[in-house]
C-alpha positions in Angstrom: -90.8 31.4 -178.0 -91.6 34.9 -177.1 -89.8 34.5 -173.7 -86.8 33.4 -175.2 -86.6 36.5 -177.5 -86.8 38.4 -174.4 -83.7 36.7 -173.1 -82.0 37.0 -176.1 -83.4 41.0 -176.3 -81.8 41.2 -172.7 -78.5 39.7 -173.9 -78.1 42.1 -176.7 -79.4 45.0 -174.5 -76.5 44.0 -172.2 -73.6 44.1 -174.5 -71.6 47.4 -175.5 -73.4 50.0 -176.9 -71.1 49.8 -180.1 -72.1 46.4 -181.1 -75.6 45.9 -180.3 -76.3 46.8 -183.7 -74.4 44.2 -185.0 -75.4 41.5 -182.7 -79.1 42.8 -183.8 -77.8 42.5 -187.6 -76.3 38.6 -186.7 -79.6 38.2 -185.1 -81.7 38.8 -187.8 -79.8 37.0 -190.5 -80.1 33.9 -188.5 -83.7 34.4 -188.1 -84.4 35.3 -191.8 -82.4 32.2 -192.5 -83.9 29.8 -190.1 -87.4 31.0 -189.7 -88.7 27.7 -187.8 -85.5 27.6 -185.5 -85.9 28.0 -181.7 -84.2 30.9 -180.3 -83.1 31.2 -176.5 -80.2 31.2 -174.1 -78.1 28.7 -173.8 -74.5 28.6 -171.9 -75.0 32.1 -171.6 -75.4 33.2 -175.1 -77.8 33.4 -177.7 -79.0 29.9 -179.4 -80.6 28.4 -182.2 -82.0 25.2 -182.6 -83.8 23.9 -185.7 -83.5 19.8 -185.7 -80.5 19.9 -183.6 -78.2 22.5 -182.8 -77.6 25.2 -185.3 -75.6 28.1 -184.0 -74.9 30.3 -181.0 -72.9 33.6 -181.1 -71.6 35.5 -178.2 -69.7 39.0 -178.0 -65.9 39.3 -176.9 -63.7 42.3 -176.6 -62.8 42.7 -180.0 -64.9 39.8 -182.3 -68.2 38.3 -182.4 -68.1 34.7 -181.9 -70.5 32.7 -184.4 -70.4 29.1 -183.0 -71.7 26.5 -185.6 -71.6 22.9 -184.7 -68.8 20.8 -187.0 -67.7 20.1 -190.1 -69.4 23.3 -191.1 -66.1 25.7 -190.4 -64.3 22.9 -192.0 -66.4 22.8 -195.3 -66.2 26.4 -195.7 -62.6 26.9 -194.9 -62.1 28.7 -198.4 -64.8 31.1 -197.6 -63.1 31.8 -194.0 -60.0 32.2 -194.8 -59.7 36.1 -193.7 -61.6 35.1 -190.6 -59.8 33.6 -187.4 -61.7 30.2 -187.1 -61.3 27.3 -184.7 -63.1 23.7 -185.4 -66.7 25.0 -184.5 -66.1 29.0 -184.5 -65.5 32.0 -186.6 -64.5 35.2 -185.6 -65.8 38.1 -186.7 -63.7 41.7 -185.7 -65.7 44.3 -184.3 -64.2 47.0 -186.0 -65.1 45.4 -189.6 -68.9 45.0 -191.2 -70.6 41.7 -190.5 -70.1 39.4 -193.3 -73.9 38.6 -193.0 -74.3 36.7 -196.5 -71.4 34.3 -195.2 -73.3 33.8 -192.0 -76.4 32.9 -193.9 -74.4 30.5 -196.1 -72.9 28.7 -192.8 -76.4 28.8 -191.1 -77.9 27.0 -194.4 -75.3 24.5 -194.7 -75.8 23.5 -191.0 -79.4 23.3 -191.4 -79.1 21.0 -194.4 -77.1 18.8 -192.2 -79.6 18.8 -189.4 -82.4 18.1 -191.9 -80.4 14.9 -193.1 -79.3 13.7 -189.9 -83.5 14.0 -188.7 -84.7 11.8 -191.5 
């Protein structure tokens, strides 16, 4: 796990300076919510696995994308009405504070689904 963290550290360090703090906040929120999740780089972005795919995130020009496997985004569409979403992604604008409680809620929901699948 230590080696994977170095990769995620490097990913965040390579991001534009103005978003590094947000990426660290997002990473911390995921890690605190899912302390047993495996952290590594997958598909060129930070990946978290817990009894299956949990979440990915990446930085874009104007937003940070949080990718959570379906159907989590659809199940939380009312909570996400202020954000651009796709079937598996939420776009958090870089010019606004991150909705960390919402991130934790999505991660918890995905963890629960993964736990149910692995039984």
